Structures are given as C-alpha cells and as structure tokens.
LOBAFI-395700 format. One record per residue (C-alpha): chain; x, y, z; residue number from 1. Coordinates in steps of 0.1 Angstrom, whole numbers, plus 5000, padded with zeros to 4 digits. Layout:
<pts>
<pt unit="A" X="X" Y="Y" Z="Z" pos="NUM"/>
...
</pts>
This chain:
<pts>
<pt unit="A" X="7834" Y="4807" Z="5192" pos="1"/>
<pt unit="A" X="7863" Y="4801" Z="5213" pos="2"/>
<pt unit="A" X="7883" Y="4767" Z="5216" pos="3"/>
<pt unit="A" X="7888" Y="4753" Z="5249" pos="4"/>
<pt unit="A" X="7924" Y="4751" Z="5260" pos="5"/>
<pt unit="A" X="7941" Y="4723" Z="5278" pos="6"/>
<pt unit="A" X="7965" Y="4734" Z="5304" pos="7"/>
<pt unit="A" X="8001" Y="4722" Z="5299" pos="8"/>
<pt unit="A" X="8014" Y="4695" Z="5320" pos="9"/>
<pt unit="A" X="8044" Y="4703" Z="5341" pos="10"/>
<pt unit="A" X="8077" Y="4687" Z="5330" pos="11"/>
<pt unit="A" X="8085" Y="4655" Z="5351" pos="12"/>
<pt unit="A" X="8111" Y="4662" Z="5377" pos="13"/>
<pt unit="A" X="8141" Y="4641" Z="5379" pos="14"/>
<pt unit="A" X="8142" Y="4622" Z="5410" pos="15"/>
<pt unit="A" X="8174" Y="4613" Z="5429" pos="16"/>
<pt unit="A" X="8165" Y="4575" Z="5425" pos="17"/>
<pt unit="A" X="8163" Y="4578" Z="5387" pos="18"/>
<pt unit="A" X="8197" Y="4595" Z="5386" pos="19"/>
<pt unit="A" X="8212" Y="4569" Z="5409" pos="20"/>
<pt unit="A" X="8199" Y="4541" Z="5386" pos="21"/>
<pt unit="A" X="8214" Y="4557" Z="5355" pos="22"/>
<pt unit="A" X="8247" Y="4563" Z="5372" pos="23"/>
<pt unit="A" X="8247" Y="4527" Z="5383" pos="24"/>
<pt unit="A" X="8240" Y="4515" Z="5349" pos="25"/>
<pt unit="A" X="8269" Y="4533" Z="5335" pos="26"/>
<pt unit="A" X="8293" Y="4522" Z="5362" pos="27"/>
<pt unit="A" X="8284" Y="4486" Z="5357" pos="28"/>
<pt unit="A" X="8289" Y="4489" Z="5320" pos="29"/>
<pt unit="A" X="8323" Y="4505" Z="5324" pos="30"/>
<pt unit="A" X="8332" Y="4479" Z="5350" pos="31"/>
<pt unit="A" X="8323" Y="4451" Z="5325" pos="32"/>
<pt unit="A" X="8344" Y="4466" Z="5298" pos="33"/>
<pt unit="A" X="8374" Y="4468" Z="5320" pos="34"/>
<pt unit="A" X="8370" Y="4432" Z="5332" pos="35"/>
<pt unit="A" X="8366" Y="4421" Z="5296" pos="36"/>
<pt unit="A" X="8398" Y="4439" Z="5286" pos="37"/>
<pt unit="A" X="8417" Y="4425" Z="5314" pos="38"/>
<pt unit="A" X="8405" Y="4390" Z="5307" pos="39"/>
<pt unit="A" X="8415" Y="4394" Z="5270" pos="40"/>
<pt unit="A" X="8449" Y="4405" Z="5280" pos="41"/>
<pt unit="A" X="8454" Y="4378" Z="5304" pos="42"/>
<pt unit="A" X="8445" Y="4352" Z="5277" pos="43"/>
<pt unit="A" X="8469" Y="4366" Z="5252" pos="44"/>
<pt unit="A" X="8497" Y="4366" Z="5278" pos="45"/>
<pt unit="A" X="8490" Y="4330" Z="5289" pos="46"/>
<pt unit="A" X="8490" Y="4317" Z="5253" pos="47"/>
<pt unit="A" X="8525" Y="4332" Z="5245" pos="48"/>
<pt unit="A" X="8552" Y="4306" Z="5244" pos="49"/>
<pt unit="A" X="8572" Y="4302" Z="5275" pos="50"/>
<pt unit="A" X="8607" Y="4314" Z="5274" pos="51"/>
<pt unit="A" X="8621" Y="4281" Z="5284" pos="52"/>
<pt unit="A" X="8612" Y="4245" Z="5278" pos="53"/>
<pt unit="A" X="8613" Y="4224" Z="5311" pos="54"/>
<pt unit="A" X="8607" Y="4186" Z="5312" pos="55"/>
<pt unit="A" X="8610" Y="4159" Z="5286" pos="56"/>
<pt unit="A" X="8584" Y="4153" Z="5259" pos="57"/>
<pt unit="A" X="8573" Y="4120" Z="5244" pos="58"/>
<pt unit="A" X="8565" Y="4107" Z="5210" pos="59"/>
<pt unit="A" X="8533" Y="4122" Z="5197" pos="60"/>
<pt unit="A" X="8533" Y="4151" Z="5222" pos="61"/>
<pt unit="A" X="8524" Y="4184" Z="5205" pos="62"/>
<pt unit="A" X="8547" Y="4211" Z="5217" pos="63"/>
<pt unit="A" X="8541" Y="4249" Z="5216" pos="64"/>
<pt unit="A" X="8570" Y="4265" Z="5200" pos="65"/>
<pt unit="A" X="8579" Y="4302" Z="5191" pos="66"/>
<pt unit="A" X="8566" Y="4298" Z="5156" pos="67"/>
<pt unit="A" X="8536" Y="4275" Z="5162" pos="68"/>
<pt unit="A" X="8539" Y="4240" Z="5172" pos="69"/>
<pt unit="A" X="8560" Y="4207" Z="5167" pos="70"/>
<pt unit="A" X="8558" Y="4170" Z="5174" pos="71"/>
<pt unit="A" X="8579" Y="4139" Z="5170" pos="72"/>
<pt unit="A" X="8553" Y="4114" Z="5155" pos="73"/>
<pt unit="A" X="8569" Y="4081" Z="5153" pos="74"/>
<pt unit="A" X="8601" Y="4062" Z="5148" pos="75"/>
<pt unit="A" X="8607" Y="4032" Z="5127" pos="76"/>
<pt unit="A" X="8637" Y="4009" Z="5120" pos="77"/>
<pt unit="A" X="8649" Y="4009" Z="5083" pos="78"/>
<pt unit="A" X="8653" Y="3975" Z="5068" pos="79"/>
<pt unit="A" X="8655" Y="3957" Z="5034" pos="80"/>
<pt unit="A" X="8689" Y="3964" Z="5021" pos="81"/>
<pt unit="A" X="8724" Y="3970" Z="5033" pos="82"/>
<pt unit="A" X="8728" Y="4007" Z="5045" pos="83"/>
<pt unit="A" X="8692" Y="4015" Z="5038" pos="84"/>
<pt unit="A" X="8688" Y="4048" Z="5021" pos="85"/>
<pt unit="A" X="8723" Y="4056" Z="5028" pos="86"/>
<pt unit="A" X="8722" Y="4050" Z="5066" pos="87"/>
<pt unit="A" X="8747" Y="4028" Z="5082" pos="88"/>
<pt unit="A" X="8737" Y="3995" Z="5095" pos="89"/>
<pt unit="A" X="8772" Y="3986" Z="5106" pos="90"/>
<pt unit="A" X="8775" Y="3965" Z="5138" pos="91"/>
<pt unit="A" X="8765" Y="3986" Z="5169" pos="92"/>
<pt unit="A" X="8743" Y="4010" Z="5147" pos="93"/>
<pt unit="A" X="8707" Y="4011" Z="5142" pos="94"/>
<pt unit="A" X="8692" Y="4028" Z="5112" pos="95"/>
<pt unit="A" X="8660" Y="4047" Z="5120" pos="96"/>
<pt unit="A" X="8636" Y="4071" Z="5104" pos="97"/>
<pt unit="A" X="8619" Y="4097" Z="5126" pos="98"/>
<pt unit="A" X="8588" Y="4115" Z="5115" pos="99"/>
<pt unit="A" X="8584" Y="4150" Z="5126" pos="100"/>
<pt unit="A" X="8555" Y="4177" Z="5121" pos="101"/>
<pt unit="A" X="8561" Y="4213" Z="5122" pos="102"/>
<pt unit="A" X="8534" Y="4240" Z="5121" pos="103"/>
<pt unit="A" X="8543" Y="4274" Z="5111" pos="104"/>
<pt unit="A" X="8517" Y="4299" Z="5125" pos="105"/>
<pt unit="A" X="8535" Y="4330" Z="5116" pos="106"/>
<pt unit="A" X="8528" Y="4354" Z="5086" pos="107"/>
<pt unit="A" X="8563" Y="4349" Z="5075" pos="108"/>
<pt unit="A" X="8583" Y="4319" Z="5062" pos="109"/>
<pt unit="A" X="8601" Y="4296" Z="5086" pos="110"/>
<pt unit="A" X="8636" Y="4283" Z="5076" pos="111"/>
<pt unit="A" X="8642" Y="4247" Z="5089" pos="112"/>
<pt unit="A" X="8677" Y="4235" Z="5091" pos="113"/>
<pt unit="A" X="8693" Y="4203" Z="5102" pos="114"/>
<pt unit="A" X="8710" Y="4221" Z="5131" pos="115"/>
<pt unit="A" X="8676" Y="4224" Z="5147" pos="116"/>
<pt unit="A" X="8677" Y="4185" Z="5153" pos="117"/>
<pt unit="A" X="8704" Y="4172" Z="5176" pos="118"/>
<pt unit="A" X="8711" Y="4136" Z="5184" pos="119"/>
<pt unit="A" X="8743" Y="4123" Z="5202" pos="120"/>
<pt unit="A" X="8775" Y="4129" Z="5182" pos="121"/>
<pt unit="A" X="8779" Y="4093" Z="5174" pos="122"/>
<pt unit="A" X="8747" Y="4094" Z="5154" pos="123"/>
<pt unit="A" X="8747" Y="4102" Z="5115" pos="124"/>
<pt unit="A" X="8723" Y="4114" Z="5092" pos="125"/>
<pt unit="A" X="8699" Y="4143" Z="5087" pos="126"/>
<pt unit="A" X="8668" Y="4158" Z="5074" pos="127"/>
<pt unit="A" X="8649" Y="4145" Z="5044" pos="128"/>
<pt unit="A" X="8625" Y="4169" Z="5030" pos="129"/>
<pt unit="A" X="8628" Y="4163" Z="4995" pos="130"/>
<pt unit="A" X="8661" Y="4167" Z="4977" pos="131"/>
<pt unit="A" X="8689" Y="4149" Z="4996" pos="132"/>
<pt unit="A" X="8722" Y="4135" Z="4994" pos="133"/>
<pt unit="A" X="8731" Y="4098" Z="4992" pos="134"/>
<pt unit="A" X="8735" Y="4094" Z="5027" pos="135"/>
<pt unit="A" X="8698" Y="4104" Z="5032" pos="136"/>
<pt unit="A" X="8704" Y="4138" Z="5045" pos="137"/>
<pt unit="A" X="8695" Y="4173" Z="5034" pos="138"/>
<pt unit="A" X="8725" Y="4196" Z="5043" pos="139"/>
<pt unit="A" X="8707" Y="4229" Z="5035" pos="140"/>
<pt unit="A" X="8672" Y="4222" Z="5051" pos="141"/>
<pt unit="A" X="8641" Y="4238" Z="5035" pos="142"/>
<pt unit="A" X="8617" Y="4267" Z="5040" pos="143"/>
<pt unit="A" X="8581" Y="4264" Z="5052" pos="144"/>
<pt unit="A" X="8555" Y="4288" Z="5039" pos="145"/>
<pt unit="A" X="8536" Y="4311" Z="5063" pos="146"/>
<pt unit="A" X="8504" Y="4296" Z="5079" pos="147"/>
<pt unit="A" X="8515" Y="4259" Z="5069" pos="148"/>
<pt unit="A" X="8522" Y="4225" Z="5083" pos="149"/>
<pt unit="A" X="8547" Y="4201" Z="5071" pos="150"/>
<pt unit="A" X="8555" Y="4165" Z="5079" pos="151"/>
<pt unit="A" X="8590" Y="4152" Z="5070" pos="152"/>
<pt unit="A" X="8615" Y="4125" Z="5081" pos="153"/>
<pt unit="A" X="8649" Y="4124" Z="5099" pos="154"/>
<pt unit="A" X="8670" Y="4095" Z="5092" pos="155"/>
<pt unit="A" X="8699" Y="4085" Z="5113" pos="156"/>
<pt unit="A" X="8722" Y="4057" Z="5124" pos="157"/>
<pt unit="A" X="8720" Y="4057" Z="5161" pos="158"/>
<pt unit="A" X="8736" Y="4035" Z="5188" pos="159"/>
<pt unit="A" X="8720" Y="4000" Z="5188" pos="160"/>
<pt unit="A" X="8711" Y="4002" Z="5225" pos="161"/>
<pt unit="A" X="8681" Y="3992" Z="5246" pos="162"/>
<pt unit="A" X="8668" Y="4026" Z="5246" pos="163"/>
<pt unit="A" X="8670" Y="4052" Z="5217" pos="164"/>
<pt unit="A" X="8688" Y="4084" Z="5224" pos="165"/>
<pt unit="A" X="8670" Y="4115" Z="5233" pos="166"/>
<pt unit="A" X="8665" Y="4140" Z="5205" pos="167"/>
<pt unit="A" X="8668" Y="4177" Z="5210" pos="168"/>
<pt unit="A" X="8650" Y="4202" Z="5191" pos="169"/>
<pt unit="A" X="8664" Y="4237" Z="5189" pos="170"/>
<pt unit="A" X="8637" Y="4262" Z="5184" pos="171"/>
<pt unit="A" X="8654" Y="4295" Z="5173" pos="172"/>
<pt unit="A" X="8631" Y="4316" Z="5193" pos="173"/>
<pt unit="A" X="8637" Y="4300" Z="5227" pos="174"/>
<pt unit="A" X="8666" Y="4299" Z="5251" pos="175"/>
<pt unit="A" X="8667" Y="4261" Z="5258" pos="176"/>
<pt unit="A" X="8659" Y="4231" Z="5233" pos="177"/>
<pt unit="A" X="8631" Y="4207" Z="5237" pos="178"/>
<pt unit="A" X="8641" Y="4173" Z="5247" pos="179"/>
<pt unit="A" X="8621" Y="4143" Z="5233" pos="180"/>
<pt unit="A" X="8623" Y="4108" Z="5245" pos="181"/>
<pt unit="A" X="8623" Y="4084" Z="5214" pos="182"/>
<pt unit="A" X="8615" Y="4054" Z="5235" pos="183"/>
<pt unit="A" X="8629" Y="4018" Z="5235" pos="184"/>
<pt unit="A" X="8645" Y="4001" Z="5206" pos="185"/>
<pt unit="A" X="8628" Y="3968" Z="5212" pos="186"/>
<pt unit="A" X="8595" Y="3964" Z="5194" pos="187"/>
<pt unit="A" X="8601" Y="3990" Z="5168" pos="188"/>
<pt unit="A" X="8580" Y="3990" Z="5136" pos="189"/>
<pt unit="A" X="8600" Y="3987" Z="5104" pos="190"/>
<pt unit="A" X="8600" Y="4003" Z="5070" pos="191"/>
<pt unit="A" X="8613" Y="3982" Z="5041" pos="192"/>
<pt unit="A" X="8631" Y="4006" Z="5018" pos="193"/>
<pt unit="A" X="8627" Y="3983" Z="4989" pos="194"/>
<pt unit="A" X="8590" Y="3980" Z="4987" pos="195"/>
<pt unit="A" X="8583" Y="4010" Z="5011" pos="196"/>
<pt unit="A" X="8560" Y="3989" Z="5032" pos="197"/>
<pt unit="A" X="8556" Y="3993" Z="5069" pos="198"/>
<pt unit="A" X="8555" Y="3964" Z="5093" pos="199"/>
<pt unit="A" X="8522" Y="3954" Z="5106" pos="200"/>
<pt unit="A" X="8529" Y="3965" Z="5141" pos="201"/>
<pt unit="A" X="8535" Y="4000" Z="5130" pos="202"/>
<pt unit="A" X="8509" Y="4023" Z="5142" pos="203"/>
<pt unit="A" X="8522" Y="4057" Z="5129" pos="204"/>
</pts>
C-alpha cells in the first residue's frame, strides 16, 4: 500500500515591495537613533554652565555655578548689643548678616573661602560656618562634601546708606564673578544677637 505524497510548495519569492519596506524600517530606526543622540548631546551642552556671568542677580535667585548652584537668601540687621557678634556698629556702619546657600553637585569636595565673597573695601567681617574669630569671621573658610548643600552666614559692617552694597561671588570655575543686589537698607528684618530671635517682619 502506497502513501500519497503531497507536492512541496514553492518557496515564496521576495518581492521588491517587501524589500523596500524592510529597508525603510531600518532607515527610520537609524534616523531615530541619530536624532536622539543629537538631542542628548544638545541637552548636555545647554546645561553646562556659561563661561561668563552677565547681568545682576537678586536676593533669593538661584544661580548656576561651575560646581552646582548658589543663592543669597536674605539679609538682616544685627541688633541687641554693641558691636553685635563682633561686627562694628559705629556711626556710619550697619552690621548685617547675609544667608548664603551653596550646593556642591560635584563628586569631589568644594573648598569655600572668604575670598569668594566680596563687598566694598570699607566693609569688614567674613564667613561664619562654625568656628570663627571674635569679629565673627572665619579666616580659613571650610570644605563642603561632594553632593551636598550647605547654608551659612556672612557677617559684615557695611556703609549705612539707603541701598546696601552689591556683593560679588567669585566662582573659581568662571571668568567673571556673579553680582548680587542686596536691596535697600530700609525695612530690613532684624536678628537680636542676645536672644537669637528674628523680627516679625523677617521672612527668610
């Protein structure tokens, strides 16, 4: 008894239309990959800090730096005792405390020095980040850990004028310093150095 055989079907022929579709698919995928890579590189380039710092910043404004970010958060007048915290309150001078926040987004420590912060030559004082001298300054600065943020104070005796002097922040990774307006001296909130209480109008 013989088993019936089924004739083999011929192999399907690849038509030109099928090849065109496959080619178009690969071309589209390749184009998408190229566009994505260009977009990624453009984003990385645009997020890099600018080599210069044009314009003038204001209190509370967050600035992009070479190491991460910084902001000058608020300014208060020091009261409650003669020469509060060692800062002169002689006639013509205004003792103030300036709060600053630095954010170190690097994977290495950031050395913060008093030289990064500049006020007019007539101003006196410095950085308070813990240990300090009797005049309220820290002559050596401090070191920030990688991937950390730190808020600290600057204390100065500045000219007692209608407008507080502009402060300059010297970013070690940029050519020009940031310039920050500290605003008018009238209406400043106060910090009593005896009981460490802020005035009611302080919103820092």
